[in-house]
DOLUM-970318 format. One line per field, with one value per residue (C-alpha): residue number from 0; residue in one letter; x, y, z. Coordinates in steps of 0.5 Angstrom, whole numbers, always signed. Layout:
N
seq	NUM	...
type	A	...
xx	X	...
yy	Y	...
zz	Z	...
//
This chain:
144
seq	0	1	2	3	4	5	6	7	8	9	10	11	12	13	14	15	16	17	18	19	20	21	22	23	24	25	26	27	28	29	30	31	32	33	34	35	36	37	38	39	40	41	42	43	44	45	46	47	48	49	50	51	52	53	54	55	56	57	58	59	60	61	62	63	64	65	66	67	68	69	70	71	72	73	74	75	76	77	78	79	80	81	82	83	84	85	86	87	88	89	90	91	92	93	94	95	96	97	98	99	100	101	102	103	104	105	106	107	108	109	110	111	112	113	114	115	116	117	118	119	120	121	122	123	124	125	126	127	128	129	130	131	132	133	134	135	136	137	138	139	140	141	142	143
type	X	X	X	X	X	X	X	X	X	X	X	X	X	X	X	X	X	X	X	X	X	X	X	X	X	X	X	X	X	X	X	X	X	X	X	X	X	X	X	X	X	X	X	X	X	X	X	X	X	X	X	X	X	X	X	X	X	X	X	X	X	X	X	X	X	X	X	X	X	X	X	X	X	X	X	X	X	X	X	X	X	X	X	X	X	X	X	X	X	X	X	X	X	X	X	X	X	X	X	X	X	X	X	X	X	X	X	X	X	X	X	X	X	X	X	X	X	X	X	X	X	X	X	X	X	X	X	X	X	X	X	X	X	X	X	X	X	X	X	X	X	X	X	X
xx	-29	-22	-18	-18	-26	-26	-21	-25	-22	-17	-19	-18	-11	-9	-11	-7	-1	-1	-1	+4	+10	+9	+11	+17	+19	+19	+23	+30	+32	+29	+27	+34	+33	+28	+33	+33	+27	+20	+16	+9	+12	+14	+7	+4	+8	+6	-1	-1	+2	-2	-8	-6	-3	-10	-14	-16	-15	-9	-5	+2	+7	+13	+20	+20	+21	+28	+30	+26	+29	+36	+38	+36	+39	+46	+44	+43	+36	+36	+31	+31	+29	+24	+21	+21	+17	+12	+11	+10	+5	+1	+1	-2	-7	-9	-9	-14	-19	-18	-20	-15	-17	-17	-10	-7	-9	-6	+0	+1	+1	+6	+10	+10	+14	+20	+24	+24	+24	+31	+33	+34	+35	+31	+29	+36	+38	+43	+43	+41	+42	+43	+36	+34	+32	+27	+20	+15	+7	+3	+0	+7	+9	+7	+1	+1
yy	+34	+33	+27	+27	+26	+21	+17	+16	+21	+20	+13	+10	+14	+11	+4	+5	+8	+2	-3	+1	+2	-6	-7	-2	-5	-12	-10	-10	-5	+0	-2	+0	+7	+6	+3	+6	+10	+11	+8	+11	+18	+17	+15	+20	+26	+22	+22	+30	+31	+27	+29	+36	+34	+31	+37	+35	+39	+42	+40	+39	+43	+38	+40	+42	+35	+37	+37	+31	+27	+29	+23	+18	+22	+21	+14	+13	+15	+16	+16	+8	+8	+13	+9	+3	+7	+10	+3	+0	+6	+4	-3	-1	+3	-3	-8	-3	-3	+5	+6	+7	+14	+16	+12	+16	+23	+20	+18	+25	+28	+24	+24	+31	+32	+28	+34	+36	+29	+28	+35	+37	+44	+47	+40	+39	+33	+37	+36	+41	+39	+46	+47	+49	+45	+50	+47	+49	+50	+46	+52	+55	+49	+50	+47	+40
zz	+8	+11	+10	+17	+17	+11	+14	+21	+25	+31	+33	+25	+25	+32	+29	+23	+27	+31	+25	+21	+27	+28	+21	+21	+28	+24	+18	+19	+14	+18	+25	+27	+27	+33	+37	+44	+42	+46	+41	+45	+45	+37	+36	+40	+36	+29	+31	+33	+26	+22	+25	+23	+16	+15	+17	+24	+30	+31	+37	+34	+38	+36	+33	+25	+21	+19	+27	+29	+23	+25	+29	+23	+18	+22	+22	+15	+13	+6	+0	-1	+7	+6	+0	+5	+10	+5	+2	+9	+10	+4	+6	+12	+9	+4	+10	+13	+7	+5	-2	-7	-8	-1	+0	-6	-2	+4	+1	-3	+4	+7	+1	+1	+7	+4	+3	+10	+13	+9	+10	+2	+0	-5	-8	-11	-7	-3	+5	+9	+16	+19	+21	+28	+34	+36	+37	+31	+32	+26	+24	+22	+18	+10	+8	+4
//
């Protein structure tokens, strides 16, 4: 069974995203990355991406992760702040009572995109910000 179904489908993911982004916006270490942003639009894109990433219906038609995170990278998004996001996400899963094994699988998927979010080339930590702004369908993204 897909992670999407094990988590409870779209409604459960939406609840988690609402709680998660509440935590993000309350945390001064990372909330500034969203100043002036349309949070409802961001949550919708995140919902579509996570639905696809967790094995649910494929409706993601947003930009590549590298292109989507270009602005936060220019504002100072780095490994430390990425870890803060991941900690807040794990706190959200724990708060919602997601079993440890399932939460671990969810975190593996979320953390598996670190290189693209942080624009790391070849996993060696070297920034690679020359990625295209071209939208990409989710079926074109690497698995995992």
